[in-house]
matplotlib code that plots the C-alpha trace (Angstrom):
import matplotlib.pyplot as plt

x = [14.3, 16.6, 16.7, 17.6, 20.5, 21.7, 21.7, 23.5, 26.1, 26.5, 27.1, 29.7, 31.4, 31.5, 33.0, 35.7, 36.5, 36.8, 39.1, 41.1, 41.4, 42.5, 45.2, 46.4, 46.2, 46.6, 44.8, 44.4, 42.4, 40.2, 39.7, 38.7, 36.1, 34.8, 34.5, 32.3, 30.2, 29.8, 28.7, 26.2, 25.1, 25.8, 26.6, 26.3, 29.0, 31.1, 31.0, 31.9, 34.9, 36.0, 35.9, 37.9, 40.5, 40.9, 41.2, 44.0, 45.9, 46.0, 46.5, 43.6, 44.2, 42.2, 40.6, 39.4, 37.4, 36.2, 34.8, 33.3, 31.5, 30.2, 28.8, 27.2, 25.6, 23.6, 21.4, 22.2, 19.8, 16.8, 17.0, 17.8, 16.4, 18.4, 19.6, 21.0, 22.5, 24.2, 25.7, 27.2, 28.8, 30.0, 32.0, 33.7, 34.5, 37.0, 39.0, 39.1, 40.5, 43.0, 44.4, 44.8, 43.0, 40.7, 43.3, 42.2, 39.5, 37.4, 37.3, 36.0, 33.6, 32.2, 31.8, 30.0, 27.8, 26.8, 26.1, 23.9, 21.9, 21.4, 20.1, 22.9, 23.6, 25.7, 28.1, 28.3, 29.1, 31.7, 33.4, 33.3, 34.7, 37.5, 38.6, 42.1, 41.3, 38.1, 37.1, 33.9, 32.6, 32.8, 30.8, 28.3, 27.8, 27.0, 24.9, 22.9, 22.4, 21.0, 18.8, 17.5, 16.7, 14.7, 17.3, 17.0, 18.5, 21.5, 22.1, 22.1, 24.4, 26.9, 26.7, 27.6, 30.4, 31.7, 31.8, 33.6, 36.3, 37.0, 35.4, 33.8, 30.4, 29.8, 26.5, 26.0, 26.3, 23.4, 21.4, 21.9, 21.1, 18.2, 15.6, 16.1, 15.1, 11.8, 9.7, 8.4, 10.7, 13.8, 12.6, 14.9, 17.9, 17.0, 17.0, 20.4, 21.8, 20.3, 22.2, 25.4, 24.8, 24.4, 27.6, 29.6, 27.9, 26.3, 22.7, 23.3, 23.6, 20.3, 20.2, 20.6, 17.9, 15.4, 16.0, 15.5, 12.2, 11.1, 12.2, 10.4, 7.3, 7.1, 7.5, 4.6, 6.7, 5.4, 6.4, 10.1, 9.7, 8.1, 10.9, 13.5, 11.6, 11.0, 14.7, 16.0, 17.3, 16.7, 14.0, 14.3, 11.5, 12.4, 11.9, 8.5, 7.4, 8.7, 6.7, 3.5, 3.9, 4.6, 1.4, -0.6, 0.7, -0.8, -4.1, -3.2, -4.7, -5.4, -1.8, -0.6, -2.7, -1.6, 2.0, 1.4, -0.2, 2.8, 5.0, 3.2, 3.3, 7.1, 7.4, 8.7, 8.1, 6.3, 7.3, 5.6, 6.4, 4.4, 1.3, 1.7, 2.2, -0.9, -3.0, -1.7, -2.8, -6.4, -6.4, -9.4, -8.8, -10.4, -8.4, -5.2, -6.0, -6.6, -3.4, -1.4, -2.9, -2.1, 1.5, 2.0, 2.5, -0.2, 2.5, 4.3, 3.6, 3.6, 1.3, -1.2, -1.0, -1.7, -4.7, -6.0, -5.7, -7.4, -10.3, -10.7, -10.9, -13.8, -15.4, -15.2, -14.2, -15.1, -12.4, -10.0, -10.4, -10.0, -6.7, -5.6, -6.2, -4.2, -1.1, 1.5, 3.0, 0.8, 2.4, 1.5, 0.4, -2.1, -3.4, -3.8, -5.7, -8.2, -8.6, -9.2, -11.8, -13.8, -13.5, -14.9, -17.9, -18.4, -17.7, -15.8, -16.2, -14.2, -11.6, -11.1, -10.7, -8.0, -6.3, -6.3, -4.7, -2.0, -1.3, -0.9, 1.6, 3.5, 2.7, 2.5, 0.3, 1.9, 0.3, -1.5, -3.1, -4.2, -5.6, -7.7, -9.2, -9.9, -11.8, -14.1, -14.9, -18.0, -20.9, -21.2, -23.4, -21.4, -17.9, -16.7, -14.9, -13.2, -12.0, -10.5, -8.8, -7.1, -6.1, -4.4, -2.8, -1.4, 0.0, 1.7, 3.4, 4.3, 2.2, 0.0, 2.6, 2.3, 0.2, -1.9, -2.9, -3.6, -5.9, -7.6, -8.2, -9.6, -12.0, -13.0, -13.7, -15.6, -17.9, -18.4, -19.4, -16.4, -15.0, -13.0, -10.8, -10.5, -9.3, -6.9, -5.3, -5.1, -3.5, -1.0, 0.4, 3.8, 3.3, -0.1, -0.2, -3.2, -4.7, -4.9, -6.6, -9.1, -9.7, -10.6, -12.7, -14.6, -15.1, -16.5, -19.0, -19.9, -20.7, -22.7, -20.2, -20.0, -19.1, -16.0, -15.1, -15.2, -13.0, -10.5, -10.5, -9.3, -6.6, -5.5, -5.0, -3.1, -0.7, 0.0, -2.0, -3.8, -7.1, -7.5, -10.7, -11.3, -11.2, -13.5, -16.0, -16.1, -16.5, -19.4, -21.0, -20.7, -22.2, -25.1, -25.6, -25.5, -27.3, -24.6, -25.1, -22.6, -19.7, -20.7, -20.5, -17.0, -15.9, -17.4, -15.3, -12.2, -12.8, -13.2, -10.0, -8.0, -9.8, -11.0, -14.5, -13.4, -13.4, -16.6, -17.2, -16.6, -19.2, -21.6, -20.9, -21.6, -24.9, -25.9, -24.9, -27.0, -30.0, -29.8, -29.5, -32.6, -30.9, -32.2, -31.7, -28.0, -27.7, -29.3, -27.0, -23.9, -25.4, -26.1, -22.5, -20.9, -19.8, -20.1, -21.8, -21.1, -23.9, -23.6, -24.2, -27.3, -28.6, -28.1, -30.0, -32.8, -33.3, -33.1, -35.8, -38.0, -37.4, -38.5, -41.6, -40.3, -41.3, -41.5, -38.1, -36.8, -38.2, -37.0, -33.5, -33.7, -34.7, -31.8, -29.4, -30.6, -30.3, -26.6, -26.0, -25.6, -26.8, -28.9, -28.3, -30.4, -29.8, -31.1, -34.4, -34.7, -34.7, -37.1, -39.6, -39.4, -40.3, -43.2, -44.4, -44.2, -46.1, -48.6, -47.5, -48.8, -48.6, -45.2, -44.0, -45.3, -43.6, -40.2, -40.4, -40.9, -38.0, -35.8, -36.8, -37.8, -35.7, -32.6, -32.8, -32.1, -33.1, -35.1, -34.0, -36.3, -36.1, -37.5, -40.3, -41.1, -41.3, -43.7, -45.9, -46.0, -46.9, -49.8, -51.0, -51.1, -53.3, -55.7, -54.8, -54.5, -55.4, -52.8, -50.3, -51.0, -50.6, -47.4, -46.0, -47.1, -45.1, -41.9, -38.8, -37.6, -39.2, -40.9, -39.3, -40.6, -40.0, -42.3, -45.1, -44.5, -45.1, -48.4, -49.3, -48.6, -51.1, -53.7, -53.3, -53.7, -56.9, -58.1, -58.2, -58.2, -58.8, -55.8, -53.7, -54.2, -53.3, -50.1, -49.2, -49.1, -46.7, -44.5, -44.5, -42.9, -40.6, -39.2, -40.4, -37.8, -38.9, -41.2, -42.4, -45.3, -46.4, -46.8, -48.8, -51.1, -51.5, -52.5, -54.8, -56.6, -56.8, -58.4, -61.1, -61.6, -60.3, -58.4, -58.0, -56.1, -54.0, -53.1, -52.2, -49.9, -48.2, -47.6, -46.0, -43.8, -42.6, -41.7, -39.4, -37.7, -39.7, -43.1, -42.9, -43.6, -40.2, -38.7, -36.3, -35.4, -32.2, -33.1, -33.0, -35.8, -35.0, -34.5, -35.7, -39.5, -40.1, -39.4, -41.8, -41.0, -40.2, -42.8, -43.3, -45.9, -43.7, -40.7, -42.7, -44.0, -40.5, -39.2, -41.9, -41.3, -37.5, -38.1, -40.5, -43.5]
y = [-28.9, -30.4, -27.1, -25.1, -27.5, -27.4, -23.6, -23.5, -25.9, -23.8, -20.7, -22.6, -23.7, -20.2, -18.9, -21.7, -20.7, -17.1, -18.1, -20.1, -17.2, -14.9, -17.3, -17.7, -13.9, -14.5, -12.2, -15.1, -17.0, -14.0, -13.7, -17.4, -16.9, -13.7, -15.6, -18.2, -15.4, -13.8, -17.2, -17.7, -14.1, -13.8, -10.1, -10.0, -12.7, -10.8, -7.6, -9.5, -11.1, -7.7, -6.3, -9.2, -8.6, -5.0, -6.2, -8.6, -5.8, -7.8, -5.6, -6.0, -6.0, -5.2, -8.7, -8.3, -5.2, -6.6, -9.7, -7.6, -5.3, -8.2, -9.7, -6.5, -5.9, -9.1, -9.4, -6.0, -4.3, -6.6, -7.0, -3.5, -0.1, 2.3, 4.3, 1.3, 0.0, 3.3, 3.3, -0.1, 1.0, 4.3, 2.2, 0.3, 3.3, 5.1, 1.9, 1.4, 4.9, 4.5, 1.2, 2.8, 0.0, 2.6, 2.9, -0.5, 0.1, -3.0, -2.2, 1.4, 0.0, -2.4, 0.5, 2.8, -0.1, -0.7, 3.0, 3.0, 0.0, 1.9, 4.8, 7.0, 8.6, 11.5, 9.2, 6.9, 9.9, 11.1, 7.7, 7.7, 11.2, 10.4, 7.3, 7.9, 5.3, 4.0, 1.0, 0.1, -1.8, 1.4, 3.3, 0.5, 0.4, 4.1, 4.1, 1.1, 2.8, 6.0, 4.0, 1.8, 4.8, 6.5, 9.2, 8.5, 11.8, 11.5, 7.9, 9.1, 12.0, 9.6, 7.3, 10.1, 11.2, 7.6, 7.6, 10.9, 9.7, 6.8, 3.9, 1.3, 0.1, -3.6, -5.5, -5.0, -1.2, -1.2, -3.6, -1.0, 2.0, 1.1, 0.8, 4.6, 5.1, 3.2, 6.5, 8.7, 11.6, 9.5, 7.2, 9.0, 8.5, 4.9, 4.5, 6.1, 3.7, 0.9, 2.2, 2.4, -1.2, -2.4, -0.5, -2.3, -5.7, -5.6, -6.0, -9.7, -10.3, -11.9, -9.9, -6.6, -7.8, -8.5, -5.1, -3.4, -5.3, -4.1, -0.5, -0.3, -2.0, 0.6, 3.4, 2.1, 1.2, -2.4, -2.8, -2.3, -4.6, -7.3, -7.0, -7.6, -10.4, -12.2, -11.7, -13.6, -17.1, -18.5, -16.9, -17.5, -17.4, -13.8, -12.8, -14.4, -12.8, -9.4, -9.6, -10.7, -7.9, -5.3, -6.2, -6.2, -2.7, -1.2, -3.1, -5.5, -8.3, -10.6, -10.4, -11.1, -14.3, -15.4, -14.9, -17.1, -19.7, -19.7, -20.0, -23.2, -24.6, -24.3, -26.2, -23.3, -24.0, -21.1, -19.5, -17.3, -14.2, -15.6, -15.9, -12.4, -11.0, -12.8, -11.4, -7.9, -8.5, -9.1, -12.8, -14.7, -14.7, -18.1, -19.7, -18.2, -19.3, -22.9, -22.8, -21.5, -24.3, -26.9, -25.6, -25.4, -21.7, -21.0, -21.1, -18.2, -14.9, -12.6, -15.0, -15.1, -11.4, -10.8, -13.1, -11.2, -7.9, -9.4, -10.7, -7.4, -5.6, -8.0, -7.2, -10.9, -10.3, -13.8, -15.4, -12.5, -13.0, -16.8, -16.3, -13.6, -15.9, -18.7, -16.5, -17.9, -14.4, -11.4, -8.5, -4.9, -5.2, -8.0, -6.2, -3.0, -4.8, -6.3, -3.0, -1.2, -3.8, -3.5, 0.3, 0.5, -1.6, 0.7, -2.2, -0.1, -2.7, -5.2, -2.5, -1.9, -5.7, -6.0, -2.9, -4.4, -7.6, -5.5, -3.8, -7.2, -8.2, -5.0, -4.0, -0.2, 1.4, 3.2, 6.2, 3.9, 1.8, 4.9, 6.5, 3.3, 3.5, 7.2, 6.7, 4.2, 6.5, 8.3, 8.0, 11.3, 10.1, 7.0, 7.2, 10.8, 9.6, 6.8, 9.3, 11.5, 8.5, 7.5, 11.2, 11.1, 7.7, 9.3, 12.2, 9.8, 7.8, 11.0, 10.1, 13.2, 15.3, 12.9, 14.5, 11.3, 11.2, 14.9, 14.7, 11.7, 13.7, 16.7, 14.4, 12.7, 16.0, 17.2, 14.2, 15.3, 18.8, 20.1, 22.5, 24.4, 21.4, 20.7, 24.3, 24.1, 20.9, 22.4, 25.7, 23.9, 22.0, 23.3, 22.2, 22.1, 19.9, 19.9, 16.8, 18.7, 21.6, 19.2, 17.6, 20.9, 22.0, 18.8, 19.1, 22.5, 21.3, 18.4, 20.6, 23.0, 25.8, 26.3, 30.0, 29.1, 26.6, 29.3, 31.5, 28.6, 28.1, 31.6, 31.2, 28.0, 29.9, 32.6, 30.0, 28.8, 25.5, 24.6, 22.8, 19.3, 17.4, 16.5, 20.2, 21.1, 18.4, 19.7, 23.3, 22.4, 20.6, 23.9, 25.8, 23.4, 24.1, 27.8, 27.6, 30.0, 29.7, 32.5, 30.8, 27.4, 28.7, 30.2, 26.8, 25.1, 27.4, 26.6, 22.9, 23.4, 25.4, 22.7, 19.6, 18.6, 18.2, 14.9, 13.3, 11.3, 12.6, 16.2, 15.8, 14.4, 17.3, 19.8, 18.2, 18.2, 21.8, 23.0, 20.9, 22.4, 25.9, 25.5, 25.0, 21.6, 22.5, 23.1, 20.0, 18.0, 19.6, 18.5, 15.0, 14.6, 15.7, 13.0, 10.1, 7.3, 8.2, 6.3, 5.1, 8.1, 10.4, 8.5, 8.5, 12.3, 13.0, 10.6, 12.3, 15.8, 15.0, 13.6, 16.7, 19.1, 17.3, 15.4, 12.0, 10.5, 11.7, 10.2, 6.8, 7.1, 7.9, 4.7, 2.6, 4.0, 3.2, -0.4, -0.7, 0.3, -2.6, -0.6, -2.3, 0.0, 0.3, 1.5, 5.1, 4.6, 3.1, 5.9, 8.4, 6.3, 5.8, 9.5, 10.4, 8.0, 9.5, 13.1, 12.1, 9.9, 6.9, 4.2, 1.2, 2.2, 2.6, -0.8, -2.3, -0.7, -1.7, -5.4, -5.1, -3.8, -6.3, -9.5, -9.4, -7.7, -8.9, -5.6, -4.9, -1.6, 1.1, 3.3, 5.9, 3.5, 2.5, 6.2, 6.7, 3.8, 4.9, 8.4, 7.0, 4.9, 7.6, 10.4, 8.1, 7.7, 4.0, 4.4, 0.7, -0.5, 2.0, 0.8, -2.9, -2.0, -0.4, -3.5, -5.8, -3.7, -5.5, -2.4, -0.5, 2.6, 5.9, 9.5, 9.8, 6.8, 8.1, 11.6, 10.5, 9.1, 12.2, 14.3, 12.2, 12.8, 16.5, 16.2, 14.1, 16.0, 12.8, 14.5, 11.3, 9.4, 12.5, 13.1, 9.4, 9.7, 13.0, 11.3, 8.7, 11.3, 13.4, 10.4, 9.5, 13.0, 15.8, 18.3, 18.1, 21.0, 19.5, 17.5, 20.4, 22.4, 19.7, 19.3, 23.1, 23.3, 20.3, 22.0, 25.2, 23.6, 22.2, 25.6, 24.4, 27.5, 26.7, 23.6, 25.7, 28.0, 25.1, 23.6, 27.0, 27.3, 23.8, 24.8, 27.9, 25.7, 23.7, 26.8, 27.9, 28.9, 27.9, 31.4, 32.1, 30.8, 31.7, 30.6, 31.2, 29.3, 31.6, 31.5, 29.3, 31.2, 28.4, 28.9, 25.2, 24.2, 25.0, 27.8, 26.6, 28.6, 29.0, 26.2, 23.7, 24.7, 24.0, 20.7, 19.6, 20.5, 18.5, 15.5, 15.7, 15.7, 12.8, 14.4]
z = [36.9, 34.3, 32.3, 35.5, 36.2, 32.6, 32.6, 35.9, 34.5, 31.4, 33.5, 35.6, 32.4, 31.0, 34.3, 34.2, 30.6, 31.6, 34.5, 32.0, 29.7, 32.5, 33.5, 29.9, 29.2, 25.4, 22.9, 20.5, 23.1, 23.7, 20.0, 19.7, 22.4, 20.8, 17.5, 19.1, 20.6, 17.2, 15.7, 18.5, 18.5, 22.2, 22.5, 26.3, 26.6, 24.1, 26.1, 29.3, 27.6, 26.4, 30.0, 31.2, 28.5, 29.7, 33.3, 32.4, 30.7, 27.4, 24.4, 21.9, 18.2, 15.1, 15.0, 18.6, 17.8, 14.5, 16.3, 19.1, 16.8, 14.8, 17.9, 19.0, 15.5, 15.8, 18.9, 20.5, 18.0, 18.6, 22.4, 23.5, 23.1, 21.0, 24.0, 25.9, 22.7, 22.1, 25.6, 24.9, 21.7, 23.2, 25.7, 23.0, 20.7, 22.9, 23.4, 19.7, 19.1, 22.0, 20.6, 17.1, 15.2, 13.7, 10.9, 9.7, 7.1, 7.9, 11.7, 11.1, 8.5, 11.1, 13.6, 11.2, 10.1, 13.7, 14.2, 11.1, 12.4, 15.6, 13.5, 14.9, 11.5, 12.9, 14.6, 11.6, 9.2, 11.7, 11.7, 7.8, 7.5, 9.9, 8.0, 6.5, 3.8, 2.5, 0.3, -1.6, 1.4, 3.5, 0.9, 0.7, 4.4, 4.6, 1.5, 2.7, 6.1, 4.6, 2.2, 5.0, 7.2, 4.5, 3.6, -0.1, -1.5, 0.9, -0.3, -3.9, -3.2, -1.5, -4.5, -6.9, -4.6, -4.5, -8.4, -8.5, -6.2, -8.5, -6.7, -9.0, -7.7, -7.0, -7.1, -3.4, -4.0, -6.4, -4.1, -1.3, -3.4, -5.7, -2.9, -2.4, -6.1, -5.6, -5.6, -8.4, -7.5, -8.0, -10.8, -13.4, -11.1, -10.7, -14.5, -14.6, -12.0, -14.1, -17.2, -15.1, -14.0, -17.6, -18.6, -15.8, -16.3, -12.9, -14.1, -14.8, -11.1, -9.9, -6.7, -8.7, -11.2, -8.4, -6.8, -10.2, -10.7, -7.3, -8.0, -11.4, -9.8, -7.0, -9.5, -11.5, -14.5, -14.8, -18.4, -17.5, -14.5, -16.6, -19.3, -16.7, -15.2, -18.5, -19.4, -16.4, -17.4, -13.9, -11.8, -8.1, -5.6, -4.8, -8.4, -8.6, -5.3, -6.4, -9.6, -7.9, -5.3, -8.1, -9.9, -6.6, -5.6, -8.7, -8.7, -11.5, -9.5, -12.5, -13.7, -10.2, -10.0, -13.5, -12.4, -9.4, -11.6, -13.9, -10.8, -9.7, -13.2, -13.3, -10.1, -7.9, -4.2, -2.6, 0.7, 3.3, 1.3, -1.7, 0.4, 1.8, -1.8, -3.0, -0.2, -1.0, -4.6, -3.4, -4.0, -2.6, 1.1, 1.8, -1.0, 0.2, 3.7, 2.5, 0.5, 3.5, 5.6, 3.1, 2.7, 6.4, 6.7, 9.4, 12.0, 10.3, 11.9, 8.9, 7.0, 9.8, 10.3, 6.5, 6.7, 9.7, 7.8, 4.7, 6.8, 8.5, 5.1, 4.3, 7.7, 8.6, 12.2, 13.3, 11.1, 11.9, 15.6, 15.4, 13.6, 16.0, 19.0, 17.2, 17.0, 19.5, 19.8, 19.2, 17.3, 16.9, 13.3, 13.9, 17.1, 15.2, 12.4, 14.9, 16.6, 13.3, 12.3, 15.5, 15.5, 12.0, 13.1, 16.1, 18.6, 21.1, 23.9, 21.8, 21.0, 24.7, 25.3, 22.7, 24.1, 27.6, 26.2, 24.5, 27.8, 29.6, 26.9, 27.5, 23.9, 23.4, 20.7, 17.8, 15.9, 13.5, 16.3, 18.3, 15.1, 14.5, 18.0, 17.7, 14.5, 16.3, 19.1, 17.9, 20.3, 22.2, 25.0, 26.0, 24.6, 25.2, 28.4, 26.5, 23.8, 26.5, 28.1, 24.8, 24.3, 27.6, 26.7, 23.5, 25.5, 27.9, 25.1, 23.2, 20.2, 20.0, 18.2, 15.3, 12.5, 12.0, 15.7, 15.8, 12.8, 14.4, 17.6, 15.7, 13.9, 17.2, 19.0, 16.0, 16.3, 19.9, 18.7, 20.7, 18.2, 20.9, 21.6, 17.8, 17.2, 20.1, 18.7, 15.2, 16.2, 18.4, 15.4, 14.3, 10.8, 9.3, 6.2, 3.9, 5.5, 8.8, 7.2, 5.6, 9.1, 10.8, 7.8, 7.8, 11.5, 11.2, 8.5, 10.7, 13.6, 11.5, 11.7, 8.0, 8.4, 10.3, 7.6, 5.0, 7.1, 7.7, 3.9, 3.4, 6.1, 4.4, 1.1, 2.9, 4.3, 0.8, 0.9, -2.3, -1.8, -3.2, -4.0, -0.3, 0.6, -2.2, -1.2, 2.4, 1.2, -1.1, 1.8, 3.8, 1.0, 1.1, 4.8, 4.3, 0.9, -0.3, -4.0, -4.9, -3.1, -4.4, -7.9, -7.2, -5.9, -9.0, -11.3, -9.2, -9.7, -13.5, -13.7, -11.7, -13.2, -9.7, -11.1, -12.5, -9.1, -8.5, -5.0, -6.1, -8.8, -6.3, -3.8, -6.6, -7.5, -3.9, -3.4, -6.4, -5.2, -1.6, -3.1, -5.2, -8.5, -9.6, -13.3, -12.8, -10.8, -13.6, -16.1, -14.2, -13.7, -17.5, -18.3, -16.3, -18.4, -15.8, -12.5, -9.3, -7.1, -4.7, -7.6, -8.8, -5.2, -4.9, -8.1, -7.2, -3.8, -5.5, -8.0, -5.3, -3.1, -5.8, -6.8, -9.8, -8.6, -12.1, -13.0, -9.7, -10.6, -14.2, -12.8, -10.7, -13.8, -15.8, -13.0, -12.9, -16.7, -16.4, -14.0, -10.8, -7.7, -5.5, -1.8, 1.2, 0.4, -3.1, -1.8, 0.7, -2.1, -4.2, -1.3, -0.4, -4.0, -3.9, -0.6, -2.0, -5.1, -3.4, -5.5, -3.2, -5.6, -6.8, -3.2, -2.2, -5.3, -4.5, -0.9, -1.9, -4.3, -1.5, 1.1, -0.8, -4.1, -2.8, 0.8, 2.4, 6.0, 6.2, 8.6, 10.6, 7.9, 5.3, 7.7, 8.2, 4.5, 4.1, 7.0, 5.6, 2.1, 3.5, 5.9, 3.3, 1.2, 4.1, 4.6, 8.4, 9.2, 6.8, 8.2, 11.8, 10.7, 9.0, 12.2, 14.2, 11.9, 11.9, 12.9, 14.8, 17.6, 16.0, 16.9, 16.8, 13.0, 12.3, 14.6, 13.4, 9.8, 10.8, 12.8, 9.7, 7.8, 10.6, 10.1, 6.3, 6.8, 9.9, 12.1, 15.5, 17.6, 16.2, 16.1, 19.9, 20.5, 18.5, 20.1, 23.5, 22.2, 20.7, 23.9, 25.7, 22.9, 22.0, 24.2, 23.0, 19.3, 18.3, 15.1, 16.5, 18.6, 15.4, 13.8, 16.8, 17.0, 13.3, 13.7, 16.7, 14.8, 11.8, 14.2, 15.8, 19.3, 20.1, 23.8, 22.9, 20.4, 23.3, 25.5, 22.8, 22.3, 26.0, 26.0, 23.1, 25.0, 28.0, 25.8, 24.4, 21.3, 20.2, 16.6, 15.3, 13.9, 10.6, 7.9, 4.4, 2.5, -0.6, -3.6, -6.2, -9.2, -12.4, -14.7, -15.5, -16.2, -12.6, -9.9, -7.4, -3.9, -2.0, 1.8, 2.0, 0.1, 2.3, 5.4, 3.9, 3.0, 6.5, 8.2, 6.0, 6.5, 10.2, 9.7, 11.4]

ax = plt.figure().add_subplot(projection="3d")
ax.plot(x, y, z, "-o")
ax.set_aspect("equal")
plt.show()
């Protein structure tokens, strides 16, 4: 009640002051009132006073417009949309021209600075070009505006023109210009500006020195940045933060932490930017969190937001959500981070909850937030409607023309096997950058349309796009699907010519392609030529050796990997257990299963369980296999039961086979694999009526199991076994887990 009364009294006081000004009718009184508005950043009050001045017929002067523009440049930008702000400025501009005060340099400079802050670059440039006289401040305002808006080349051109017209730069000029040079394309220009600053003695200014450190840091020239930093007599907190951030941007995390330690040793008081810089340098999140708590920065929005992002990267969603809920004012960055974390974990329900909260706070998604949601939508059976809803939401907000969002939608529809929608989105794009071509190529591969991917690749080359390592990896995956060895070798030659084979995932894709195309020897040759293999490459080679019957080589490969200090993952053990299953290495399989579950503490998946059941069943250990299934932590699926049914066919156990077939009939009626096994089992027992009955059941589900094809070419190397028809069928049934 007291606050309501006080605000009413304040409004009454303002109206009395306005009435007093109207009665006095003096421009000096108006200017005094405008000055107080500028100091209190009350732009609405300033505009009201200006309207009253016009109504009174009082002639405004240059100081009036200067104070008015200063008032508008403060709160007008943060509280209004660009369109409404532009309308307000357009109301002032004609009066400024009519009064003739635009001849005053500082008034026109204030106007163009306001236009630049509103991102109205055309109007700002028009004001600048119409100025009869200019000073350094005018040039600085325009250069700063272009630099702040991301028009780096235009800012540099203005600076060169300023020098040609005889204007000497000031420290503020370099502070405005140098951020535009903080990119590799303009690094040489940045060094030239630095030399000019040395020539004019401007580099001694601490603000200029800090901007130079930041510029060299962003360009990757950390040696130059460090020389400047160490050469400073007095290092401010800005200098220390800039150096920590520069190290962190280029993954020199140890140096960043050492710089922070030196900073503390010299007694420099940290601020919120220091914490944010440390987190960007991959400092220990919990330590940084404790330090922020101790220093009292947990009420600072950017610090809490950075901590949330750091916890999300560590997949610690509990800590991230706790911090997010502690934020007094939610912002788009923190909300996007939480959404991204939940989306990466596939927790779409939590994503929707955060989205609903954002809508209640009248917070609209941007392209990055929408992209995070789209990446999390992957389940075809339950989430396709949700994906369509967010697509419509993006259309409503006008986000879909954004390249990032379009690529995200292409990826989402590819996950839904809806290539028609993905194609439609792709071909509607006005500009198709390489990342968009990569998205549609990857989508085709994911949907099994490798032929279309190859055609798209040729279209991409016609449009002048050169493939990168991501493109090559996708194409090699397509060659693996098609077992197109000829095209795979052509792509291999392309990678060698363009040095793309040096990328780890390209090397892995090459090995996988040669394995799938029946060229295990060439795959091994590439593998042995790699100086330091990543875990994915080792996994691919282990699986390849096991697939082609080289079980001992697969296990030897695993041992060599462990000797090099690489920690195996679940995919590694899947390849090892599959190799043991193919070779009938029961004892080794048991030992590796114990290593995975007991020593390394990994939780087996259904694929691991299927491998173990297959291993025990092939050895005729049916009781142990059944006990193993009973003790599984997961409910057995068709792959697990199918592995045991395959063992029944090998050992001619008809009774257990029929029991398992009934289970499989209820679990996966559409799969034809177990029909084939039961048909073969009945045929081996001479029960031809049952064979006919199984064949009839297969025809009812859309196939009779009589057709098959193989595109794998015969290996040329004599020392490796030929993949014959029986082995192909054997591998197919094992891959299907039956």
